[in-house]
GUROTOR-299347 format. One record per residue (C-alpha): residue number from 1; chain; x, y, z. Coordinates in steps of 0.5 Angstrom, whole numbers. Example, Ala and Ser with C-alpha at 12.3 -4.5 7.8 and 13.67 -1.06 7.14 Angstrom:
% GUROTOR-299347
<site><pos>1</pos><unit>A</unit><c1>25</c1><c2>-9</c2><c3>16</c3></site>
<site><pos>2</pos><unit>A</unit><c1>27</c1><c2>-2</c2><c3>14</c3></site>
This chain:
% GUROTOR-299347
<site><pos>1</pos><unit>A</unit><c1>149</c1><c2>190</c2><c3>150</c3></site>
<site><pos>2</pos><unit>A</unit><c1>152</c1><c2>194</c2><c3>155</c3></site>
<site><pos>3</pos><unit>A</unit><c1>157</c1><c2>200</c2><c3>152</c3></site>
<site><pos>4</pos><unit>A</unit><c1>164</c1><c2>199</c2><c3>155</c3></site>
<site><pos>5</pos><unit>A</unit><c1>168</c1><c2>205</c2><c3>157</c3></site>
<site><pos>6</pos><unit>A</unit><c1>175</c1><c2>205</c2><c3>153</c3></site>
<site><pos>7</pos><unit>A</unit><c1>179</c1><c2>206</c2><c3>159</c3></site>
<site><pos>8</pos><unit>A</unit><c1>176</c1><c2>200</c2><c3>162</c3></site>
<site><pos>9</pos><unit>A</unit><c1>178</c1><c2>195</c2><c3>157</c3></site>
<site><pos>10</pos><unit>A</unit><c1>180</c1><c2>188</c2><c3>160</c3></site>
<site><pos>11</pos><unit>A</unit><c1>187</c1><c2>188</c2><c3>156</c3></site>
<site><pos>12</pos><unit>A</unit><c1>188</c1><c2>195</c2><c3>158</c3></site>
<site><pos>13</pos><unit>A</unit><c1>187</c1><c2>194</c2><c3>165</c3></site>
<site><pos>14</pos><unit>A</unit><c1>192</c1><c2>188</c2><c3>165</c3></site>
<site><pos>15</pos><unit>A</unit><c1>197</c1><c2>191</c2><c3>161</c3></site>
<site><pos>16</pos><unit>A</unit><c1>197</c1><c2>197</c2><c3>167</c3></site>
<site><pos>17</pos><unit>A</unit><c1>198</c1><c2>192</c2><c3>172</c3></site>
<site><pos>18</pos><unit>A</unit><c1>203</c1><c2>188</c2><c3>168</c3></site>
<site><pos>19</pos><unit>A</unit><c1>207</c1><c2>194</c2><c3>167</c3></site>
<site><pos>20</pos><unit>A</unit><c1>207</c1><c2>196</c2><c3>175</c3></site>
<site><pos>21</pos><unit>A</unit><c1>209</c1><c2>189</c2><c3>177</c3></site>
<site><pos>22</pos><unit>A</unit><c1>215</c1><c2>189</c2><c3>172</c3></site>
<site><pos>23</pos><unit>A</unit><c1>217</c1><c2>196</c2><c3>175</c3></site>
<site><pos>24</pos><unit>A</unit><c1>217</c1><c2>193</c2><c3>182</c3></site>
<site><pos>25</pos><unit>A</unit><c1>221</c1><c2>187</c2><c3>180</c3></site>
<site><pos>26</pos><unit>A</unit><c1>226</c1><c2>191</c2><c3>176</c3></site>
<site><pos>27</pos><unit>A</unit><c1>226</c1><c2>196</c2><c3>182</c3></site>
<site><pos>28</pos><unit>A</unit><c1>228</c1><c2>191</c2><c3>188</c3></site>
<site><pos>29</pos><unit>A</unit><c1>235</c1><c2>190</c2><c3>186</c3></site>
<site><pos>30</pos><unit>A</unit><c1>236</c1><c2>198</c2><c3>185</c3></site>
<site><pos>31</pos><unit>A</unit><c1>233</c1><c2>199</c2><c3>192</c3></site>
<site><pos>32</pos><unit>A</unit><c1>237</c1><c2>193</c2><c3>195</c3></site>
<site><pos>33</pos><unit>A</unit><c1>244</c1><c2>195</c2><c3>192</c3></site>
<site><pos>34</pos><unit>A</unit><c1>244</c1><c2>202</c2><c3>190</c3></site>
<site><pos>35</pos><unit>A</unit><c1>241</c1><c2>205</c2><c3>197</c3></site>
<site><pos>36</pos><unit>A</unit><c1>245</c1><c2>209</c2><c3>201</c3></site>
<site><pos>37</pos><unit>A</unit><c1>249</c1><c2>206</c2><c3>206</c3></site>
<site><pos>38</pos><unit>A</unit><c1>246</c1><c2>209</c2><c3>212</c3></site>
<site><pos>39</pos><unit>A</unit><c1>240</c1><c2>204</c2><c3>211</c3></site>
<site><pos>40</pos><unit>A</unit><c1>240</c1><c2>197</c2><c3>213</c3></site>
<site><pos>41</pos><unit>A</unit><c1>238</c1><c2>192</c2><c3>209</c3></site>
<site><pos>42</pos><unit>A</unit><c1>231</c1><c2>191</c2><c3>212</c3></site>
<site><pos>43</pos><unit>A</unit><c1>230</c1><c2>199</c2><c3>212</c3></site>
<site><pos>44</pos><unit>A</unit><c1>231</c1><c2>198</c2><c3>204</c3></site>
<site><pos>45</pos><unit>A</unit><c1>226</c1><c2>192</c2><c3>203</c3></site>
<site><pos>46</pos><unit>A</unit><c1>221</c1><c2>196</c2><c3>207</c3></site>
<site><pos>47</pos><unit>A</unit><c1>222</c1><c2>202</c2><c3>203</c3></site>
<site><pos>48</pos><unit>A</unit><c1>221</c1><c2>198</c2><c3>197</c3></site>
<site><pos>49</pos><unit>A</unit><c1>215</c1><c2>195</c2><c3>200</c3></site>
<site><pos>50</pos><unit>A</unit><c1>212</c1><c2>201</c2><c3>202</c3></site>
<site><pos>51</pos><unit>A</unit><c1>213</c1><c2>204</c2><c3>195</c3></site>
<site><pos>52</pos><unit>A</unit><c1>209</c1><c2>199</c2><c3>192</c3></site>
<site><pos>53</pos><unit>A</unit><c1>204</c1><c2>200</c2><c3>197</c3></site>
<site><pos>54</pos><unit>A</unit><c1>203</c1><c2>207</c2><c3>196</c3></site>
<site><pos>55</pos><unit>A</unit><c1>203</c1><c2>207</c2><c3>188</c3></site>
<site><pos>56</pos><unit>A</unit><c1>198</c1><c2>202</c2><c3>188</c3></site>
<site><pos>57</pos><unit>A</unit><c1>192</c1><c2>207</c2><c3>189</c3></site>
<site><pos>58</pos><unit>A</unit><c1>195</c1><c2>211</c2><c3>183</c3></site>
<site><pos>59</pos><unit>A</unit><c1>196</c1><c2>204</c2><c3>179</c3></site>
<site><pos>60</pos><unit>A</unit><c1>188</c1><c2>203</c2><c3>180</c3></site>
<site><pos>61</pos><unit>A</unit><c1>186</c1><c2>210</c2><c3>178</c3></site>
<site><pos>62</pos><unit>A</unit><c1>190</c1><c2>209</c2><c3>172</c3></site>
<site><pos>63</pos><unit>A</unit><c1>186</c1><c2>202</c2><c3>171</c3></site>
<site><pos>64</pos><unit>A</unit><c1>179</c1><c2>205</c2><c3>173</c3></site>
<site><pos>65</pos><unit>A</unit><c1>179</c1><c2>212</c2><c3>171</c3></site>
<site><pos>66</pos><unit>A</unit><c1>172</c1><c2>213</c2><c3>174</c3></site>
<site><pos>67</pos><unit>A</unit><c1>175</c1><c2>210</c2><c3>181</c3></site>
<site><pos>68</pos><unit>A</unit><c1>173</c1><c2>215</c2><c3>187</c3></site>
<site><pos>69</pos><unit>A</unit><c1>180</c1><c2>215</c2><c3>190</c3></site>
<site><pos>70</pos><unit>A</unit><c1>184</c1><c2>221</c2><c3>187</c3></site>
<site><pos>71</pos><unit>A</unit><c1>186</c1><c2>224</c2><c3>194</c3></site>
<site><pos>72</pos><unit>A</unit><c1>188</c1><c2>217</c2><c3>196</c3></site>
<site><pos>73</pos><unit>A</unit><c1>193</c1><c2>216</c2><c3>190</c3></site>
<site><pos>74</pos><unit>A</unit><c1>195</c1><c2>224</c2><c3>191</c3></site>
<site><pos>75</pos><unit>A</unit><c1>197</c1><c2>222</c2><c3>198</c3></site>
<site><pos>76</pos><unit>A</unit><c1>200</c1><c2>216</c2><c3>196</c3></site>
<site><pos>77</pos><unit>A</unit><c1>205</c1><c2>219</c2><c3>191</c3></site>
<site><pos>78</pos><unit>A</unit><c1>207</c1><c2>224</c2><c3>197</c3></site>
<site><pos>79</pos><unit>A</unit><c1>209</c1><c2>219</c2><c3>201</c3></site>
<site><pos>80</pos><unit>A</unit><c1>212</c1><c2>215</c2><c3>196</c3></site>
<site><pos>81</pos><unit>A</unit><c1>217</c1><c2>221</c2><c3>194</c3></site>
<site><pos>82</pos><unit>A</unit><c1>218</c1><c2>224</c2><c3>201</c3></site>
<site><pos>83</pos><unit>A</unit><c1>219</c1><c2>217</c2><c3>205</c3></site>
<site><pos>84</pos><unit>A</unit><c1>220</c1><c2>211</c2><c3>201</c3></site>
<site><pos>85</pos><unit>A</unit><c1>225</c1><c2>214</c2><c3>196</c3></site>
<site><pos>86</pos><unit>A</unit><c1>229</c1><c2>217</c2><c3>202</c3></site>
<site><pos>87</pos><unit>A</unit><c1>233</c1><c2>211</c2><c3>202</c3></site>
<site><pos>88</pos><unit>A</unit><c1>237</c1><c2>214</c2><c3>196</c3></site>
<site><pos>89</pos><unit>A</unit><c1>239</c1><c2>221</c2><c3>198</c3></site>
<site><pos>90</pos><unit>A</unit><c1>239</c1><c2>221</c2><c3>205</c3></site>
<site><pos>91</pos><unit>A</unit><c1>246</c1><c2>220</c2><c3>208</c3></site>
<site><pos>92</pos><unit>A</unit><c1>245</c1><c2>224</c2><c3>215</c3></site>
<site><pos>93</pos><unit>A</unit><c1>240</c1><c2>229</c2><c3>218</c3></site>
<site><pos>94</pos><unit>A</unit><c1>243</c1><c2>235</c2><c3>220</c3></site>
<site><pos>95</pos><unit>A</unit><c1>241</c1><c2>239</c2><c3>225</c3></site>
<site><pos>96</pos><unit>A</unit><c1>243</c1><c2>246</c2><c3>228</c3></site>
<site><pos>97</pos><unit>A</unit><c1>247</c1><c2>243</c2><c3>234</c3></site>
<site><pos>98</pos><unit>A</unit><c1>250</c1><c2>237</c2><c3>229</c3></site>
<site><pos>99</pos><unit>A</unit><c1>248</c1><c2>231</c2><c3>226</c3></site>
<site><pos>100</pos><unit>A</unit><c1>242</c1><c2>227</c2><c3>229</c3></site>
<site><pos>101</pos><unit>A</unit><c1>244</c1><c2>220</c2><c3>231</c3></site>
<site><pos>102</pos><unit>A</unit><c1>238</c1><c2>216</c2><c3>230</c3></site>
<site><pos>103</pos><unit>A</unit><c1>238</c1><c2>208</c2><c3>231</c3></site>
<site><pos>104</pos><unit>A</unit><c1>237</c1><c2>203</c2><c3>225</c3></site>
<site><pos>105</pos><unit>A</unit><c1>231</c1><c2>201</c2><c3>229</c3></site>
<site><pos>106</pos><unit>A</unit><c1>227</c1><c2>208</c2><c3>229</c3></site>
<site><pos>107</pos><unit>A</unit><c1>229</c1><c2>209</c2><c3>222</c3></site>
<site><pos>108</pos><unit>A</unit><c1>226</c1><c2>202</c2><c3>220</c3></site>
<site><pos>109</pos><unit>A</unit><c1>220</c1><c2>203</c2><c3>224</c3></site>
<site><pos>110</pos><unit>A</unit><c1>219</c1><c2>210</c2><c3>221</c3></site>
<site><pos>111</pos><unit>A</unit><c1>219</c1><c2>207</c2><c3>214</c3></site>
<site><pos>112</pos><unit>A</unit><c1>214</c1><c2>201</c2><c3>216</c3></site>
<site><pos>113</pos><unit>A</unit><c1>209</c1><c2>206</c2><c3>219</c3></site>
<site><pos>114</pos><unit>A</unit><c1>210</c1><c2>210</c2><c3>212</c3></site>
<site><pos>115</pos><unit>A</unit><c1>209</c1><c2>204</c2><c3>208</c3></site>
<site><pos>116</pos><unit>A</unit><c1>202</c1><c2>202</c2><c3>212</c3></site>
<site><pos>117</pos><unit>A</unit><c1>200</c1><c2>209</c2><c3>212</c3></site>
<site><pos>118</pos><unit>A</unit><c1>197</c1><c2>209</c2><c3>204</c3></site>
<site><pos>119</pos><unit>A</unit><c1>193</c1><c2>202</c2><c3>205</c3></site>
<site><pos>120</pos><unit>A</unit><c1>190</c1><c2>204</c2><c3>212</c3></site>
<site><pos>121</pos><unit>A</unit><c1>188</c1><c2>211</c2><c3>208</c3></site>
<site><pos>122</pos><unit>A</unit><c1>185</c1><c2>206</c2><c3>203</c3></site>
<site><pos>123</pos><unit>A</unit><c1>182</c1><c2>201</c2><c3>207</c3></site>
<site><pos>124</pos><unit>A</unit><c1>178</c1><c2>207</c2><c3>211</c3></site>
<site><pos>125</pos><unit>A</unit><c1>176</c1><c2>210</c2><c3>205</c3></site>
<site><pos>126</pos><unit>A</unit><c1>173</c1><c2>204</c2><c3>202</c3></site>
<site><pos>127</pos><unit>A</unit><c1>170</c1><c2>201</c2><c3>208</c3></site>
<site><pos>128</pos><unit>A</unit><c1>165</c1><c2>207</c2><c3>209</c3></site>
<site><pos>129</pos><unit>A</unit><c1>169</c1><c2>210</c2><c3>215</c3></site>
<site><pos>130</pos><unit>A</unit><c1>169</c1><c2>217</c2><c3>211</c3></site>
<site><pos>131</pos><unit>A</unit><c1>162</c1><c2>217</c2><c3>209</c3></site>
<site><pos>132</pos><unit>A</unit><c1>159</c1><c2>216</c2><c3>217</c3></site>
<site><pos>133</pos><unit>A</unit><c1>160</c1><c2>223</c2><c3>219</c3></site>
<site><pos>134</pos><unit>A</unit><c1>155</c1><c2>226</c2><c3>224</c3></site>
<site><pos>135</pos><unit>A</unit><c1>150</c1><c2>230</c2><c3>222</c3></site>
<site><pos>136</pos><unit>A</unit><c1>148</c1><c2>237</c2><c3>224</c3></site>
<site><pos>137</pos><unit>A</unit><c1>146</c1><c2>238</c2><c3>231</c3></site>
<site><pos>138</pos><unit>A</unit><c1>139</c1><c2>238</c2><c3>232</c3></site>
<site><pos>139</pos><unit>A</unit><c1>135</c1><c2>245</c2><c3>233</c3></site>
<site><pos>140</pos><unit>A</unit><c1>135</c1><c2>248</c2><c3>240</c3></site>
<site><pos>141</pos><unit>A</unit><c1>128</c1><c2>248</c2><c3>242</c3></site>
């Protein structure tokens, strides 16, 4: 009989994913109705999707403590804080010569690319792309 680690019990794993899902569902109205007026509805929705995607590696790390994704989880948390939560506090972008005039489509594209960053890192890390580095050069003869 195999010994099961206390951190990987199926009940604990499903509870972690359940809490994550409930928090995401509960945060959707907050993103849609309480974000600043600077952001369009699409930008708010993309920020919510991006937050859910960038927090997912951290949730997986909590559910499976021996998972080798520590750095991906850390990058996902940084992206979540600096990009996806910006819809609540960024009202303008002050520059030295005045406020920046950024179009809504530029903001939406930036949030979309930030939303895709963590899944792209996760895919590259799990596909083995990080393990296939070239070796040292052959010795000179």
